[in-house]
PyMOL Python script that loads the backbone (N, CA, C, O; Angstrom):
from pymol import cmd

cmd.read_pdbstr("""\
ATOM      1  N   MET A   1      28.680  -5.237  -2.549  1.00  0.00           N
ATOM      2  CA  MET A   1      27.823  -5.858  -1.567  1.00  0.00           C
ATOM      3  C   MET A   1      26.535  -5.031  -1.443  1.00  0.00           C
ATOM      4  O   MET A   1      26.563  -3.801  -1.463  1.00  0.00           O
ATOM      5  N   GLU A   2      25.471  -5.705  -1.320  1.00  0.00           N
ATOM      6  CA  GLU A   2      24.160  -5.060  -1.262  1.00  0.00           C
ATOM      7  C   GLU A   2      23.876  -4.536   0.140  1.00  0.00           C
ATOM      8  O   GLU A   2      24.066  -5.247   1.127  1.00  0.00           O
ATOM      9  N   ASN A   3      23.417  -3.281   0.224  1.00  0.00           N
ATOM     10  CA  ASN A   3      23.028  -2.710   1.512  1.00  0.00           C
ATOM     11  C   ASN A   3      21.572  -3.032   1.794  1.00  0.00           C
ATOM     12  O   ASN A   3      20.695  -2.728   0.985  1.00  0.00           O
ATOM     13  N   LYS A   4      21.320  -3.632   2.914  1.00  0.00           N
ATOM     14  CA  LYS A   4      19.949  -3.938   3.298  1.00  0.00           C
ATOM     15  C   LYS A   4      19.465  -2.853   4.245  1.00  0.00           C
ATOM     16  O   LYS A   4      20.066  -2.614   5.293  1.00  0.00           O
ATOM     17  N   ARG A   5      18.396  -2.212   3.875  1.00  0.00           N
ATOM     18  CA  ARG A   5      17.815  -1.177   4.726  1.00  0.00           C
ATOM     19  C   ARG A   5      16.697  -1.805   5.539  1.00  0.00           C
ATOM     20  O   ARG A   5      15.804  -2.465   5.008  1.00  0.00           O
ATOM     21  N   SER A   6      16.774  -1.578   6.838  1.00  0.00           N
ATOM     22  CA  SER A   6      15.733  -2.106   7.710  1.00  0.00           C
ATOM     23  C   SER A   6      15.424  -1.081   8.787  1.00  0.00           C
ATOM     24  O   SER A   6      16.263  -0.247   9.130  1.00  0.00           O
ATOM     25  N   LEU A   7      14.231  -1.153   9.303  1.00  0.00           N
ATOM     26  CA  LEU A   7      13.820  -0.254  10.371  1.00  0.00           C
ATOM     27  C   LEU A   7      14.204  -0.837  11.718  1.00  0.00           C
ATOM     28  O   LEU A   7      14.220  -2.053  11.907  1.00  0.00           O
ATOM     29  N   ASN A   8      14.508   0.042  12.636  1.00  0.00           N
ATOM     30  CA  ASN A   8      14.810  -0.350  13.994  1.00  0.00           C
ATOM     31  C   ASN A   8      13.469  -0.521  14.713  1.00  0.00           C
ATOM     32  O   ASN A   8      12.830   0.468  15.072  1.00  0.00           O
ATOM     33  N   LEU A   9      13.046  -1.745  14.919  1.00  0.00           N
ATOM     34  CA  LEU A   9      11.717  -2.037  15.451  1.00  0.00           C
ATOM     35  C   LEU A   9      11.457  -1.427  16.830  1.00  0.00           C
ATOM     36  O   LEU A   9      10.388  -0.849  17.026  1.00  0.00           O
ATOM     37  N   PRO A  10      12.372  -1.523  17.792  1.00  0.00           N
ATOM     38  CA  PRO A  10      12.098  -0.898  19.097  1.00  0.00           C
ATOM     39  C   PRO A  10      11.907   0.622  19.003  1.00  0.00           C
ATOM     40  O   PRO A  10      11.044   1.180  19.682  1.00  0.00           O
ATOM     41  N   MET A  11      12.710   1.292  18.165  1.00  0.00           N
ATOM     42  CA  MET A  11      12.552   2.740  18.016  1.00  0.00           C
ATOM     43  C   MET A  11      11.255   3.083  17.299  1.00  0.00           C
ATOM     44  O   MET A  11      10.644   4.116  17.576  1.00  0.00           O
ATOM     45  N   LEU A  12      10.833   2.225  16.382  1.00  0.00           N
ATOM     46  CA  LEU A  12       9.558   2.444  15.703  1.00  0.00           C
ATOM     47  C   LEU A  12       8.403   2.346  16.701  1.00  0.00           C
ATOM     48  O   LEU A  12       7.475   3.153  16.658  1.00  0.00           O
ATOM     49  N   ILE A  13       8.458   1.371  17.587  1.00  0.00           N
ATOM     50  CA  ILE A  13       7.416   1.218  18.610  1.00  0.00           C
ATOM     51  C   ILE A  13       7.421   2.413  19.559  1.00  0.00           C
ATOM     52  O   ILE A  13       6.361   2.912  19.937  1.00  0.00           O
ATOM     53  N   ILE A  14       8.613   2.873  19.943  1.00  0.00           N
ATOM     54  CA  ILE A  14       8.716   4.043  20.821  1.00  0.00           C
ATOM     55  C   ILE A  14       8.137   5.275  20.145  1.00  0.00           C
ATOM     56  O   ILE A  14       7.421   6.051  20.778  1.00  0.00           O
ATOM     57  N   ALA A  15       8.441   5.465  18.853  1.00  0.00           N
ATOM     58  CA  ALA A  15       7.924   6.619  18.121  1.00  0.00           C
ATOM     59  C   ALA A  15       6.400   6.575  18.020  1.00  0.00           C
ATOM     60  O   ALA A  15       5.745   7.613  18.123  1.00  0.00           O
ATOM     61  N   ILE A  16       5.838   5.407  17.823  1.00  0.00           N
ATOM     62  CA  ILE A  16       4.379   5.277  17.735  1.00  0.00           C
ATOM     63  C   ILE A  16       3.737   5.597  19.076  1.00  0.00           C
ATOM     64  O   ILE A  16       2.724   6.295  19.124  1.00  0.00           O
ATOM     65  N   ILE A  17       4.307   5.100  20.159  1.00  0.00           N
ATOM     66  CA  ILE A  17       3.748   5.344  21.495  1.00  0.00           C
ATOM     67  C   ILE A  17       3.832   6.826  21.849  1.00  0.00           C
ATOM     68  O   ILE A  17       2.862   7.396  22.350  1.00  0.00           O
ATOM     69  N   ILE A  18       4.978   7.454  21.597  1.00  0.00           N
ATOM     70  CA  ILE A  18       5.128   8.876  21.904  1.00  0.00           C
ATOM     71  C   ILE A  18       4.218   9.713  21.019  1.00  0.00           C
ATOM     72  O   ILE A  18       3.625  10.685  21.487  1.00  0.00           O
ATOM     73  N   GLY A  19       4.098   9.356  19.761  1.00  0.00           N
ATOM     74  CA  GLY A  19       3.214  10.093  18.853  1.00  0.00           C
ATOM     75  C   GLY A  19       1.758   9.994  19.259  1.00  0.00           C
ATOM     76  O   GLY A  19       1.026  10.980  19.175  1.00  0.00           O
ATOM     77  N   SER A  20       1.326   8.825  19.698  1.00  0.00           N
ATOM     78  CA  SER A  20      -0.065   8.684  20.138  1.00  0.00           C
ATOM     79  C   SER A  20      -0.310   9.454  21.433  1.00  0.00           C
ATOM     80  O   SER A  20      -1.398   9.990  21.641  1.00  0.00           O
ATOM     81  N   GLY A  21       0.696   9.510  22.303  1.00  0.00           N
ATOM     82  CA  GLY A  21       0.573  10.310  23.524  1.00  0.00           C
ATOM     83  C   GLY A  21       0.469  11.792  23.209  1.00  0.00           C
ATOM     84  O   GLY A  21      -0.268  12.525  23.869  1.00  0.00           O
ATOM     85  N   LEU A  22       1.203  12.230  22.204  1.00  0.00           N
ATOM     86  CA  LEU A  22       1.151  13.629  21.788  1.00  0.00           C
ATOM     87  C   LEU A  22      -0.208  13.967  21.186  1.00  0.00           C
ATOM     88  O   LEU A  22      -0.754  15.040  21.444  1.00  0.00           O
ATOM     89  N   VAL A  23      -0.747  13.068  20.396  1.00  0.00           N
ATOM     90  CA  VAL A  23      -2.076  13.288  19.814  1.00  0.00           C
ATOM     91  C   VAL A  23      -3.142  13.310  20.905  1.00  0.00           C
ATOM     92  O   VAL A  23      -4.084  14.098  20.825  1.00  0.00           O
ATOM     93  N   ASP A  24      -3.014  12.468  21.912  1.00  0.00           N
ATOM     94  CA  ASP A  24      -3.976  12.446  23.013  1.00  0.00           C
ATOM     95  C   ASP A  24      -3.958  13.743  23.813  1.00  0.00           C
ATOM     96  O   ASP A  24      -4.991  14.154  24.342  1.00  0.00           O
ATOM     97  N   GLN A  25      -2.815  14.385  23.908  1.00  0.00           N
ATOM     98  CA  GLN A  25      -2.703  15.637  24.652  1.00  0.00           C
ATOM     99  C   GLN A  25      -3.323  16.818  23.912  1.00  0.00           C
ATOM    100  O   GLN A  25      -3.642  17.829  24.538  1.00  0.00           O
ATOM    101  N   PHE A  26      -3.502  16.714  22.594  1.00  0.00           N
ATOM    102  CA  PHE A  26      -3.992  17.836  21.793  1.00  0.00           C
ATOM    103  C   PHE A  26      -5.512  17.950  21.911  1.00  0.00           C
ATOM    104  O   PHE A  26      -6.238  16.970  21.742  1.00  0.00           O
ATOM    105  N   ASP A  27      -5.981  19.175  22.205  1.00  0.00           N
ATOM    106  CA  ASP A  27      -7.408  19.454  22.310  1.00  0.00           C
ATOM    107  C   ASP A  27      -7.856  20.113  21.006  1.00  0.00           C
ATOM    108  O   ASP A  27      -7.445  21.231  20.693  1.00  0.00           O
ATOM    109  N   ILE A  28      -8.700  19.411  20.252  1.00  0.00           N
ATOM    110  CA  ILE A  28      -9.122  19.880  18.931  1.00  0.00           C
ATOM    111  C   ILE A  28      -9.973  21.146  19.031  1.00  0.00           C
ATOM    112  O   ILE A  28      -9.824  22.054  18.213  1.00  0.00           O
ATOM    113  N   GLU A  29     -10.846  21.215  20.005  1.00  0.00           N
ATOM    114  CA  GLU A  29     -11.753  22.359  20.114  1.00  0.00           C
ATOM    115  C   GLU A  29     -11.009  23.659  20.391  1.00  0.00           C
ATOM    116  O   GLU A  29     -11.346  24.698  19.823  1.00  0.00           O
ATOM    117  N   LYS A  30     -10.000  23.611  21.258  1.00  0.00           N
ATOM    118  CA  LYS A  30      -9.252  24.806  21.623  1.00  0.00           C
ATOM    119  C   LYS A  30      -7.989  24.992  20.772  1.00  0.00           C
ATOM    120  O   LYS A  30      -7.340  26.036  20.833  1.00  0.00           O
ATOM    121  N   LEU A  31      -7.652  23.977  19.984  1.00  0.00           N
ATOM    122  CA  LEU A  31      -6.438  23.971  19.174  1.00  0.00           C
ATOM    123  C   LEU A  31      -5.190  24.264  20.020  1.00  0.00           C
ATOM    124  O   LEU A  31      -4.340  25.073  19.649  1.00  0.00           O
ATOM    125  N   SER A  32      -5.112  23.586  21.155  1.00  0.00           N
ATOM    126  CA  SER A  32      -3.954  23.720  22.035  1.00  0.00           C
ATOM    127  C   SER A  32      -3.744  22.405  22.778  1.00  0.00           C
ATOM    128  O   SER A  32      -4.563  21.488  22.702  1.00  0.00           O
ATOM    129  N   PHE A  33      -2.646  22.338  23.485  1.00  0.00           N
ATOM    130  CA  PHE A  33      -2.346  21.152  24.272  1.00  0.00           C
ATOM    131  C   PHE A  33      -2.864  21.328  25.692  1.00  0.00           C
ATOM    132  O   PHE A  33      -2.859  22.436  26.228  1.00  0.00           O
ATOM    133  N   GLU A  34      -3.312  20.226  26.302  1.00  0.00           N
ATOM    134  CA  GLU A  34      -3.812  20.285  27.673  1.00  0.00           C
ATOM    135  C   GLU A  34      -2.691  20.643  28.641  1.00  0.00           C
ATOM    136  O   GLU A  34      -2.869  21.474  29.531  1.00  0.00           O
ATOM    137  N   LYS A  35      -1.538  20.010  28.461  1.00  0.00           N
ATOM    138  CA  LYS A  35      -0.360  20.274  29.299  1.00  0.00           C
ATOM    139  C   LYS A  35       0.796  20.630  28.362  1.00  0.00           C
ATOM    140  O   LYS A  35       1.472  19.741  27.843  1.00  0.00           O
ATOM    141  N   PRO A  36       1.024  21.934  28.144  1.00  0.00           N
ATOM    142  CA  PRO A  36       2.038  22.344  27.158  1.00  0.00           C
ATOM    143  C   PRO A  36       3.449  21.854  27.480  1.00  0.00           C
ATOM    144  O   PRO A  36       4.196  21.511  26.565  1.00  0.00           O
ATOM    145  N   ALA A  37       3.827  21.814  28.746  1.00  0.00           N
ATOM    146  CA  ALA A  37       5.176  21.370  29.095  1.00  0.00           C
ATOM    147  C   ALA A  37       5.376  19.893  28.745  1.00  0.00           C
ATOM    148  O   ALA A  37       6.430  19.506  28.242  1.00  0.00           O
ATOM    149  N   LEU A  38       4.368  19.082  29.013  1.00  0.00           N
ATOM    150  CA  LEU A  38       4.445  17.664  28.678  1.00  0.00           C
ATOM    151  C   LEU A  38       4.461  17.472  27.165  1.00  0.00           C
ATOM    152  O   LEU A  38       5.124  16.567  26.657  1.00  0.00           O
ATOM    153  N   ALA A  39       3.740  18.313  26.453  1.00  0.00           N
ATOM    154  CA  ALA A  39       3.736  18.233  24.995  1.00  0.00           C
ATOM    155  C   ALA A  39       5.115  18.526  24.416  1.00  0.00           C
ATOM    156  O   ALA A  39       5.521  17.909  23.431  1.00  0.00           O
ATOM    157  N   VAL A  40       5.832  19.459  25.019  1.00  0.00           N
ATOM    158  CA  VAL A  40       7.194  19.763  24.561  1.00  0.00           C
ATOM    159  C   VAL A  40       8.105  18.560  24.776  1.00  0.00           C
ATOM    160  O   VAL A  40       8.919  18.232  23.913  1.00  0.00           O
ATOM    161  N   VAL A  41       7.970  17.911  25.914  1.00  0.00           N
ATOM    162  CA  VAL A  41       8.777  16.708  26.178  1.00  0.00           C
ATOM    163  C   VAL A  41       8.435  15.613  25.172  1.00  0.00           C
ATOM    164  O   VAL A  41       9.335  14.935  24.676  1.00  0.00           O
ATOM    165  N   TYR A  42       7.161  15.429  24.864  1.00  0.00           N
ATOM    166  CA  TYR A  42       6.750  14.446  23.862  1.00  0.00           C
ATOM    167  C   TYR A  42       7.320  14.792  22.495  1.00  0.00           C
ATOM    168  O   TYR A  42       7.779  13.903  21.777  1.00  0.00           O
ATOM    169  N   MET A  43       7.301  16.072  22.119  1.00  0.00           N
ATOM    170  CA  MET A  43       7.821  16.487  20.811  1.00  0.00           C
ATOM    171  C   MET A  43       9.319  16.232  20.707  1.00  0.00           C
ATOM    172  O   MET A  43       9.801  15.782  19.668  1.00  0.00           O
ATOM    173  N   ILE A  44      10.052  16.513  21.768  1.00  0.00           N
ATOM    174  CA  ILE A  44      11.498  16.271  21.758  1.00  0.00           C
ATOM    175  C   ILE A  44      11.781  14.773  21.646  1.00  0.00           C
ATOM    176  O   ILE A  44      12.648  14.355  20.879  1.00  0.00           O
ATOM    177  N   GLY A  45      11.051  13.976  22.408  1.00  0.00           N
ATOM    178  CA  GLY A  45      11.232  12.526  22.338  1.00  0.00           C
ATOM    179  C   GLY A  45      10.876  11.964  20.978  1.00  0.00           C
ATOM    180  O   GLY A  45      11.560  11.076  20.470  1.00  0.00           O
ATOM    181  N   LEU A  46       9.806  12.480  20.384  1.00  0.00           N
ATOM    182  CA  LEU A  46       9.398  12.021  19.058  1.00  0.00           C
ATOM    183  C   LEU A  46      10.425  12.426  18.008  1.00  0.00           C
ATOM    184  O   LEU A  46      10.725  11.651  17.100  1.00  0.00           O
ATOM    185  N   ALA A  47      10.961  13.628  18.128  1.00  0.00           N
ATOM    186  CA  ALA A  47      11.987  14.084  17.180  1.00  0.00           C
ATOM    187  C   ALA A  47      13.239  13.218  17.270  1.00  0.00           C
ATOM    188  O   ALA A  47      13.832  12.878  16.246  1.00  0.00           O
ATOM    189  N   ILE A  48      13.641  12.861  18.478  1.00  0.00           N
ATOM    190  CA  ILE A  48      14.816  12.001  18.650  1.00  0.00           C
ATOM    191  C   ILE A  48      14.560  10.614  18.068  1.00  0.00           C
ATOM    192  O   ILE A  48      15.422  10.053  17.392  1.00  0.00           O
ATOM    193  N   ALA A  49      13.385  10.065  18.329  1.00  0.00           N
ATOM    194  CA  ALA A  49      13.065   8.729  17.818  1.00  0.00           C
ATOM    195  C   ALA A  49      13.027   8.719  16.292  1.00  0.00           C
ATOM    196  O   ALA A  49      13.534   7.787  15.668  1.00  0.00           O
ATOM    197  N   VAL A  50      12.437   9.734  15.694  1.00  0.00           N
ATOM    198  CA  VAL A  50      12.372   9.802  14.229  1.00  0.00           C
ATOM    199  C   VAL A  50      13.764  10.009  13.644  1.00  0.00           C
ATOM    200  O   VAL A  50      14.084   9.449  12.595  1.00  0.00           O
ATOM    201  N   TYR A  51      14.600  10.815  14.318  1.00  0.00           N
ATOM    202  CA  TYR A  51      15.968  11.023  13.845  1.00  0.00           C
ATOM    203  C   TYR A  51      16.758   9.717  13.861  1.00  0.00           C
ATOM    204  O   TYR A  51      17.465   9.402  12.903  1.00  0.00           O
ATOM    205  N   VAL A  52      16.637   8.959  14.947  1.00  0.00           N
ATOM    206  CA  VAL A  52      17.354   7.682  15.037  1.00  0.00           C
ATOM    207  C   VAL A  52      16.849   6.708  13.977  1.00  0.00           C
ATOM    208  O   VAL A  52      17.637   5.976  13.379  1.00  0.00           O
ATOM    209  N   LEU A  53      15.544   6.698  13.744  1.00  0.00           N
ATOM    210  CA  LEU A  53      14.989   5.836  12.696  1.00  0.00           C
ATOM    211  C   LEU A  53      15.517   6.232  11.320  1.00  0.00           C
ATOM    212  O   LEU A  53      15.918   5.372  10.535  1.00  0.00           O
ATOM    213  N   ALA A  54      15.517   7.532  11.028  1.00  0.00           N
ATOM    214  CA  ALA A  54      15.971   7.996   9.720  1.00  0.00           C
ATOM    215  C   ALA A  54      17.464   7.758   9.541  1.00  0.00           C
ATOM    216  O   ALA A  54      17.900   7.364   8.459  1.00  0.00           O
ATOM    217  N   ALA A  55      18.247   7.990  10.577  1.00  0.00           N
ATOM    218  CA  ALA A  55      19.694   7.776  10.482  1.00  0.00           C
ATOM    219  C   ALA A  55      20.007   6.298  10.276  1.00  0.00           C
ATOM    220  O   ALA A  55      20.887   5.957   9.486  1.00  0.00           O
ATOM    221  N   GLY A  56      19.307   5.432  10.969  1.00  0.00           N
ATOM    222  CA  GLY A  56      19.525   3.998  10.796  1.00  0.00           C
ATOM    223  C   GLY A  56      19.082   3.502   9.442  1.00  0.00           C
ATOM    224  O   GLY A  56      19.713   2.612   8.871  1.00  0.00           O
ATOM    225  N   PHE A  57      18.007   4.062   8.915  1.00  0.00           N
ATOM    226  CA  PHE A  57      17.509   3.653   7.613  1.00  0.00           C
ATOM    227  C   PHE A  57      18.445   4.149   6.506  1.00  0.00           C
ATOM    228  O   PHE A  57      18.707   3.440   5.535  1.00  0.00           O
ATOM    229  N   ARG A  58      18.936   5.368   6.670  1.00  0.00           N
ATOM    230  CA  ARG A  58      19.826   5.944   5.676  1.00  0.00           C
ATOM    231  C   ARG A  58      21.183   5.227   5.683  1.00  0.00           C
ATOM    232  O   ARG A  58      21.804   5.030   4.638  1.00  0.00           O
ATOM    233  N   LYS A  59      21.620   4.847   6.874  1.00  0.00           N
ATOM    234  CA  LYS A  59      22.905   4.181   7.027  1.00  0.00           C
ATOM    235  C   LYS A  59      22.872   2.758   6.464  1.00  0.00           C
ATOM    236  O   LYS A  59      23.884   2.238   5.995  1.00  0.00           O
ATOM    237  N   GLY A  60      21.690   2.140   6.520  1.00  0.00           N
ATOM    238  CA  GLY A  60      21.565   0.783   6.010  1.00  0.00           C
ATOM    239  C   GLY A  60      22.042  -0.263   6.970  1.00  0.00           C
ATOM    240  O   GLY A  60      22.701  -1.226   6.578  1.00  0.00           O
ATOM    241  N   ARG A  61      21.709  -0.079   8.250  1.00  0.00           N
ATOM    242  CA  ARG A  61      22.155  -1.001   9.294  1.00  0.00           C
ATOM    243  C   ARG A  61      21.860  -2.363   8.896  1.00  0.00           C
ATOM    244  O   ARG A  61      22.157  -3.300   9.637  1.00  0.00           O
TER     245      ARG A  61
END
""", "prot")
cmd.dss("prot")
cmd.show_as("cartoon", "prot")
cmd.util.cbc("prot")
cmd.orient("prot")
């Protein structure tokens, strides 16, 4: 039987939103984040979203 690999669309949207929020927090001139604690929360959320996407893609849901 053929395994169909597909992306989890809601998690993809969540990852894009969290990633754009993380980019918005980054200050290019100072090479730091405006709110470091919030940036850590964004990084953890982005890591979880990417992990779920990769696990679902690898599993072949």
